[in-house]
C-alpha positions in Angstrom: -65.7 -3.5 -7.8 -69.0 -3.8 -6.0 -69.9 -0.2 -6.5 -69.1 -0.5 -10.3 -71.3 -3.7 -10.5 -74.0 -1.9 -8.6 -74.0 1.1 -11.0 -73.9 -1.3 -14.0 -77.0 -3.0 -12.6 -78.8 0.3 -12.3 -78.0 1.5 -15.8 -78.0 -1.7 -18.1 -81.0 -2.7 -19.9 -79.6 -6.0 -21.3 -76.2 -7.5 -21.6 -74.5 -9.3 -24.4 -71.1 -11.0 -24.6 -69.4 -13.3 -27.0 -66.0 -14.9 -26.8 -63.8 -17.2 -29.0 -61.8 -20.0 -27.4 -58.6 -19.2 -29.5 -57.2 -22.8 -29.4 -60.6 -24.0 -31.0 -60.3 -21.1 -33.6 -56.8 -22.1 -34.5 -57.7 -25.8 -34.7 -60.7 -25.0 -37.0 -58.8 -22.4 -39.1 -56.1 -25.1 -39.6 -58.8 -27.1 -41.4 -60.9 -24.3 -43.1 -59.9 -20.9 -44.3 -61.9 -19.4 -41.3 -59.2 -16.5 -40.7 -60.0 -15.4 -44.4 -63.7 -15.3 -43.7 -63.5 -13.7 -40.2 -61.0 -12.8 -37.6 -62.0 -13.4 -33.9 -62.7 -9.8 -33.3 -65.1 -9.5 -36.2 -66.8 -13.0 -35.3 -67.5 -11.8 -31.6 -68.5 -8.3 -32.7 -71.0 -9.6 -35.4 -72.3 -12.2 -32.9 -73.2 -9.4 -30.5 -74.6 -7.2 -33.3 -76.8 -10.1 -34.1 -77.9 -10.8 -30.6 -78.7 -7.0 -30.1 -80.8 -7.0 -33.2 -82.7 -10.1 -32.1 -83.2 -8.4 -28.8 -84.5 -5.2 -30.4 -86.9 -7.0 -32.5 -88.3 -9.0 -29.5 -89.0 -5.7 -27.5 -90.1 -3.9 -30.5 -87.3 -1.3 -30.3 -86.4 0.5 -33.4 -83.1 -0.8 -34.5 -82.2 2.4 -36.2 -82.0 4.0 -32.8 -79.4 1.7 -31.6 -75.7 2.8 -31.9 -73.4 -0.1 -32.2 -70.3 1.3 -30.6 -66.9 -0.6 -30.3 -63.8 0.3 -28.6 -61.3 1.9 -31.1 -57.8 0.4 -31.3 -58.1 -3.2 -32.2 -55.8 -4.4 -35.1 -58.7 -6.2 -36.6 -61.1 -3.3 -36.6 -61.1 -3.3 -40.4 -62.3 -6.9 -40.5 -65.2 -6.0 -38.1 -66.2 -3.0 -40.4 -66.1 -5.2 -43.5 -68.1 -8.0 -41.9 -70.8 -5.5 -40.4 -71.1 -3.8 -43.8 -71.4 -7.2 -45.6 -73.8 -8.9 -43.1 -75.8 -5.8 -41.6 -75.3 -3.3 -44.2 -73.9 -0.7 -41.8 -70.6 0.6 -40.3 -70.1 0.3 -36.5 -69.1 3.4 -34.5 -65.6 3.2 -33.0 -64.5 5.5 -29.9 -61.4 5.6 -27.8 -61.7 4.0 -24.5 -61.6 7.2 -22.6 -64.5 8.6 -24.5 -67.2 6.7 -22.7 -67.6 5.1 -19.3 -69.7 2.5 -20.8 -66.4 0.6 -22.0 -65.5 0.1 -18.4 -68.6 -2.0 -17.9 -68.0 -3.8 -21.2 -64.5 -4.5 -20.2 -65.3 -5.9 -16.9 -67.9 -8.3 -18.3 -65.6 -9.3 -21.2 -62.7 -10.0 -18.6 -65.0 -12.1 -16.4 -66.5 -13.9 -19.4 -63.0 -14.7 -20.8 -61.8 -16.0 -17.4 -64.8 -18.2 -17.1 -64.5 -19.6 -20.6 -60.8 -20.2 -20.1 -61.4 -22.1 -16.9 -64.1 -24.3 -18.7 -61.4 -25.1 -21.4 -58.7 -26.0 -18.8 -60.9 -28.4 -17.2 -60.7 -31.9 -18.6 -64.4 -32.6 -18.4 -65.2 -28.9 -19.6 -67.7 -28.4 -16.8 -67.6 -25.7 -14.4 -70.4 -25.1 -12.1 -71.8 -21.8 -10.9 -70.1 -22.1 -7.6 -66.6 -22.4 -9.4 -67.1 -18.9 -11.0 -65.7 -15.7 -9.5 -68.1 -13.6 -7.4 -67.9 -10.6 -9.7 -69.1 -12.8 -12.6 -71.8 -14.3 -10.4 -73.1 -10.8 -9.7 -72.7 -9.8 -13.4 -74.7 -12.8 -14.4 -77.9 -11.4 -12.8 -77.9 -8.7 -15.5 -80.6 -9.1 -18.1 -79.2 -11.2 -20.7 -76.8 -13.0 -18.5 -76.7 -16.9 -18.2 -80.4 -17.3 -18.2 -80.9 -14.7 -20.9 -78.8 -16.7 -23.3 -77.1 -13.6 -24.7 -73.7 -14.4 -23.4 -72.0 -17.1 -25.5 -68.7 -18.6 -26.7 -67.6 -19.9 -29.9 -66.0 -23.3 -29.6 -64.6 -25.8 -32.1 -68.0 -27.6 -32.9 -70.0 -24.3 -33.6 -67.0 -22.9 -35.5 -66.8 -26.0 -37.7 -70.5 -25.8 -38.3 -70.4 -22.3 -39.4 -67.5 -23.0 -41.7 -69.8 -25.6 -43.3 -72.8 -23.6 -43.4 -71.0 -20.5 -44.9 -69.2 -22.8 -47.4 -65.7 -21.7 -46.2 -63.3 -23.5 -48.2 -61.2 -26.5 -46.5 -57.5 -25.7 -46.3 -56.8 -29.3 -47.8 -59.1 -28.6 -50.8 -57.3 -27.3 -53.9 -59.4 -25.1 -56.0 -59.4 -26.4 -59.5 -59.3 -23.9 -62.4 -62.6 -23.5 -64.3 -62.5 -23.8 -68.1 -62.1 -20.0 -68.3 -59.2 -19.6 -66.2 -55.7 -19.2 -67.5 
């Protein structure tokens, strides 16, 4: 584990992570048609794309030189493709896990990020201190973009609700009335 984290530290320019608390996603989806707008995989994928693009602009890196590569095989891959085309006007690249070692680093960060966010949700007060985290996540958090770089994030009920309102996602309780031209 420590060798892998050491290699990641040497090779990574910046880190990005996004998670969805599924209980919160389901709650918001019960009130809004969120799952019709974006599945969790597309939501987190597009969040990472947004963060990468902002980072590239900040450091004056040509965005055309960045390949957005995702692990192939997720059942909601089509939703991520649809959302990336709609919001960013491109189609991400998908590779099988065994085609690139970079997925090992991404999987480790995703796993540790998920465990920490699950731990936060299980706590009644929602507060987890740095000392409460697993040592591997503490080590990964020193990567550029980690906790202090603000490029690791999580979608919770409040920001999912805010996004539904901002994007004008139809509430589930609201019945769409036919317009004059509808049959």
